[in-house]
N, C-alpha and C positions, 0 to 999 in steps of 0.2 A: 512457894512453888518449888517443885523438884523437876529438874530437866532430865528427860529420857536420853539414854545413850543409844546411838544408832549402831547397829551391827548388820551389815548387808541390807536386806529389804525391811528390817525390823527395828523398832525402837523399844529398847529394853526398859521395863517399868520395875516392879518389885521382884526380888528373888523369893521364889516360893519353895525351893528345895535345894539341899546341898549335900553332896556325897564325896567320896574319896576320888571319884573320877571326873565328875562334872557337876555343874550347878545349873538349876533350871530357873528361868525367868518368865514372868508374864510379860508379853510384848504386844505392841500394836503395829499394824501394817495396813495397807490399803489394797483394794482390788482394782480391776481395770475401770470400774465405774466411779472410783473415788470413795467408795464406802469403806469406813474403817473396820477392822476385825481384830479380835484378840487371838493370839496364838501363844504356844509355849515354845521357848527356845532353850535347848540344852547346850550349854557352852562348855567345851572341854577345858579342863584345868591346864594351866600353862605347862606344868612339868610332864604332862602326858602327850603334848603336841608332837614330840620327837619320837614317840613310840609307834613305829610303823604297824606292828601287829594290832595295837589298840585302835589306831585310826582305821585300819582295814575292818576291824570288828564293827566300828560305827558305820562304815560304808555298808556292811552286810545288814546291820539293823535297819538302816534307811531303805535299802533295796527290798528287804523282806516285808517290812511294814507298808511300804508304798504300793505294793502289788495287792495288798489285802483290802477289800472293800466290804466292810461289815459294820452294822450299827453299833456293835459292842467292842470294836477295836479302834483305838485312837489312831487317827490318820497321820501319816508322816508326809510332809511336803518336800523337804529337801535336806541334803547334807552338803554343806558348803564351807568355803574358807573365805573370810573377809577381814581386812585390817589385821592380817596375821593371826587370826583366831579361827578355830574349827567349831562348828555348831550344827545341831540338827534342829529344824523347825517342824513342829508338829501341832496337831489339833489341841486347842486349849479346852479343857473340861472344867467348867466352873463348879467346883465342889471340893470334896476332901477324899484323900486316898483311904483305903480301908485300915491301914496301920494307924492313922490319926483317929479314925472312928473308934477303933478298938482301944486306943489309949484313953480316949474320953470315957468309954464304957468302963474301963478298969478304974478310972478315977471315981466314977459314980457308983462303982460296984454293982453294975447292972449289965447283963449280957444283951446282945442284940436279939430282939424278938425273933422267934423261929421263922415267921413268915418273911421277914426281911432277909434273914440269912439264906433261906431257900431261894428267894428271888435273885439275890446277888449271885449265888453259886450257879443257878440256872443260866443267867446271862453270861457268866464267864465260860460255862460249859459250851454255850452256843458259839462264843467267840473262838474257843479252842478248836471246836469241830471245823469251823470255817478255815482256820489256819492249817489244821491237819489235812484237810481235803483240798487245799488250794492247788491250782495248776498254773503252768506258765502259758505264754501266748501260743505255744504249739500243743497245748492240752496235755502236757506231761506233768505228772505230780511233782510238787516242790518238796514234799516230805518235811514240812516245817515242824519242828519241835521247839516249844517256847523255852523250856528248861529253867525258867525263873518265875513260875507262877507263885506269887506271894502277896500278902496284903498291901505292901507298898506299891505294887504294880496293878492294883485294882482301884479305880477311881469311881466314886459315886457322886454324881452331880446333884446340885440343889433341885433340879427338876426331876430327879429319880432315874436318870440314865446311868448305866454301868458300863465302864470302858476298861478293857484290858490294854495295857501299854507296855513299853520297854521290851522290845525283842532284841536287846543288846547282845545276848549270848545264845540267841536262837540258832538252831542248826537246820540248814536247808541246802538244797542243791544250788542255791544262789551264792552260798558262802564260799569264800576263797581260803579262809584261815582254817587249817586242819587241826582238830583237837587231838592232842597227844594222848596216847593210851594211859589210863590211870590218873589223868589230870581232872580234878573236880572243879566245876564251875557252877555257881549259883549259891543261894542261901541254904546252908546245911539244914536249918531248922525245918524247911519245907520241901526238902528233897525226897525223891523216891529211894527205896533201898538199893535198886540197881544203879542209880545216879551216885549215891554215897559210896558205892563200891567201885566207881569209875568204869562201869561196864557200858557196852553199846546200848543206846537208848532207842525207844520207839515212842509213839504218841501216848502210850499208856502211862508213861512216866509223868506226863502233865496231869493225867487223871488223878494219880496219887497226890500230887501237889495241890490239886483242887480240893481233895478231901481234907488235907491239912488245913487249908484256909477255912473250909466249912466248919471243921472241928473247933477252930479258934473262935469263929464267930458265935458258936453255940455255947462255948465254955469260958471265953475270955483268956484262955491260955493255950499255947501251941501244944500239939499232941506229944512232942518230943522236946525235952529240956534237959540241960546238964550244965555243970559248972565250967567245963572246958570243951573245946571242939572235938577232941578225940573221943571222949565219953559220949558226946552228942552223935558223932558218926556211928558209934556202936548201937545206940538206941534207935537211930533211924534205920540202920541195917536190919535190926531185929524186928522193927515195926511193932513194938509193944507199947501200949498206951492205956491210960485209965479210961473206963467207959464214960461216954458222954453223960448218961443219966446219973452217974455217981457224982459228977462235978456240978451238974445243973439238973436237979430233979424237976420233973414235969415236962421235959422235952418229948414231943410225940415220938412214939416208937418207930414209925415209918421213916422219920427223918434221921434217927440214929442209925437205922439199918442202911440207909443210903450212904451215910458217912463211913460206916464200917466197911462197906463194899468198896468204896474208893480207896480206903487205907489198907486193903488186903496186901500182904507181903507178896504173895504169888501173883504174877501178872495174869496167869490163866484164869484166876478166880476173881480178878478185878473187873470193873466195867471195861469192856473191850474198846469202846469209843466214848468220847466226851458227849456225843449225842445221846447215848444210852443214859448216862448220868443226868443229862439235862431233862430227858423225857420223864424219868422217875421224879425229879424235883418238881417239875411243873404239874405232874399228876398229884403229888402230895399237896401242892399249893391250891389246886382246884378243889380238893377235898377239905383242906384245913381252913381255907379262907377264899370262897368262890369268887368274891367280888374284888379280889386284890388286883391292883394295877400299880404301875410305876409311880403314880402320884402319891401313893402311900409311903413309899421309900423317900420320895422328895420331901414330904412334910416331916418325916422322922429326922432327916439330915438337917433340914433348915432349922428345926426346933433345937437340935443339939448344938448348932453353931450359929445361933442368932446374933450373938455379940460379934463374932468374927466377921460375919457377912456385913454388918454395919460398918465395922472398922475398915474392911477392904474397900467398900464403896467410897468412904471418905478419903482413903489413901489414893485411889485412882484419880480423884479430882485434883490432887496436888501436882500431877505430872503435866508438863507442857513439852511439846515437840521442839526440836532445834529449829532455829530461825530459817536456816537454809539446809534442808536435808540433802545428803549426797545421793547422787544417782548410782553410786558404786554398789551393785547388788552382790558382789563377790563372785567366786568361782565355784561352779558345781563340781562336786567330786563323785557324783553318781554317773560313771562313764557308761555310755551306750555299748552294748555288745549284742551278739546274735540272740541271746536268751533273755535280755532285759532291755526294756525301753523306759528310761526314767520319765516320771510324770512331769507335765508342764506346771511350773509354779505359778499360781494365780495372783501373786502379790507383788507389790512394788513399794519403794520407801515413801512415796508421797503421792497424793491424788493428782494425776496428770490428765484426767479426762477433760476434754475441751468444754463439755457442757458444765461440768462441776466448776472448772476454773472461771468460766464466764459468770456463773451464778455467784461465786464467791466474790469476784471483782465488783459486781453490781451491788451485792450486799455490803461490801466494805464501804462503797461510796455512800450508801444510805446510812451506814453506821456513823460515818464522819459527820453527816448532817444532823442526825438525830441523837447522837451520843448514846447509842444503845450498848448492851453488853457484848461480849465476844461472840463471834460467829461460830456456830457448830462446825467442827472440823479443823478450826485453827489450832486447837489444843486438845488435851485429853480430859477436859472438864466433865464431859458427859459420862454416864454410867452405862450407856448402851453401846452395843457393837455397831450401830448404824447411825448415820448422820442424816437429819432431815432438814430441809430448808423451810422457812416460814411460808405458809400458803397465802397466795394473793386472795383478797376478798372476791366473792362471786360478783358478776356484773349486775345481777338483779338485787343485790343487797343494798340497803341505804348506807351511804358513807357518812356516819354520824360525826366522825372526827373531821370530815371536810366541810361540815356545815358552818355557816357564819355564827359567831357567838356575840350575844348582846349582853351588856352589863346593866342590870336594872336596880332600882332602889329597893331596899328591903321591904317586903310586904306587898309589892306590886307585881302583876303579871305572873303570879304563881300558877294559874290555870293553863298557861300556854307553854308548857314544857314538853314540846314534841320536836323530834328531829325534822329538818327540812332538807330538800334537795340542794345539792351544791350550786353555788353561784346564783342566788336568788336575785330577783329584780329589786331595785331600791323602792322603798315604800312611797306612796303618793302623798300629796300634801294633806295635813290633818283635816278631817271632815268636821262639821258642826257637832258639838257634844250632844249626845242623846241621853234622855233621862234614864237613870239606873245603870248607865255604862261608865266604866272607869277608863279614861283615856291613858294610853301608855305614855310614860314620860319621854320628853325629847332626848335624843341621843346626846351623850356628852361630847364636848368639842374634841376634835382630834388632838392627840398628844404627840409631842415631838419624840422621835426615836434617837435624837442625839443625846450625848451625855449631859449631865446637869451643868449649868453655868450660872452666871449672875442673872437673877430674876427668872430662871427657868426651873420649873418644877421637875424633880427627878421622876423618871418613868416607873421605877419600882417604889412608889410611895405607898404608905400604909393604907390610905383611904381607898385607893384603887383595888388593892388585893384583899381588903376586908369585905368588899362588896360581893354578894353571891353571884356566881356565874350561871346564867340560864341559857338554854338552847330553845329559841322560840320559833314558832311556825309563822313565817312572814305572810304566807297566803291567808292563814286564818285571821291574823291581825288585820289584813286588808279588808276581809269580808266584814269584820266587825265595824270598821270605819265607814263602810259604804251604806 
């Protein structure tokens, strides 16, 4: 068993990602009804905790992502400090990021099929448009620019969902940290030319980065590569790349044209909005594969990572929660102001619902009597996000396990194996034997429940437990005797 470490409202399980600024953990927490949920926790590395600009950047990320409500944007719950550590809690997407998917494709030397690439890009385009057009509580545009659209920030779930995450360096009117002129932030390989030159950006920069991701999904290699960062910046600035069809013959011409239009150096000739790119991608998908749905992507991802899925499920079963979880949920760093109202965090470190606690106490008492396995919710042994209590039997069902049990001699009474109602009346005195009828044998004498002693037969004797156990219908036996 592996013990989970508590951090604020969350219990950290396995580490699923690690970078130069933070590490991301899969974590478990509980909602107000006591139901457990998996979340992702991004924990800031210790050496950056004293960097005020970096902490403010994380505050900006949490604020920006928390105001966005879209099916293809990973939700952020809070940015907080607990036990001397800074962390962001966000929606957990059970799947793999596109960088991992591409690495697996390169290993197998097979590109992502065009229908999956088009669908993923369309979903990211939808998420980008939602961010670009977002407004605040006063209906003023937030002018959000992601600035880091890359395969590592696109997550594909095993169910086929696509989520855009990590608004860590996004620029919006909610941001407080001002980017200095000429300072480049983001992954150079997926930048737009204007971003590589350190110029002022608009939402069309994200459209170019989307095209870079689509290009790599279709060809297995990024559109711009170089041996050093300076040469890479020059290639991105010039926006020159090898044609998609040259690297992957057979790619539909319509999809290659969409990719090229996203990767146009001139912003005026590029898609003007992410919604335009999304529209063309979905039109292509309807024509190329009319019955396509997200379940197709889910099957593709599950098949590719079948072994990893099984391993992750086994790993989650190893974790148990601390015996006495702390009520310290930490300090929220998303301060309220006139332009931003931080969301209410729906989680807590342990199930405190009165109904859940009462049910658990009752079940624990039953468990002590019957010596059954661990109660769901006591630990993290389940592979589900939810905990369900055992259902009580319906009142109109026969309680087979409550029926009296009779031990018969081998070969007798085999035709009378039916459940009987609980608490049956004792059988009457034996009636005269009838021809052709077999009388049931007399009941064995009562045995002592005390431990074995001198002259006392032990209760767990071999003869007793080698006899077959039969459930008989007392009423039917009574009718046969009458």
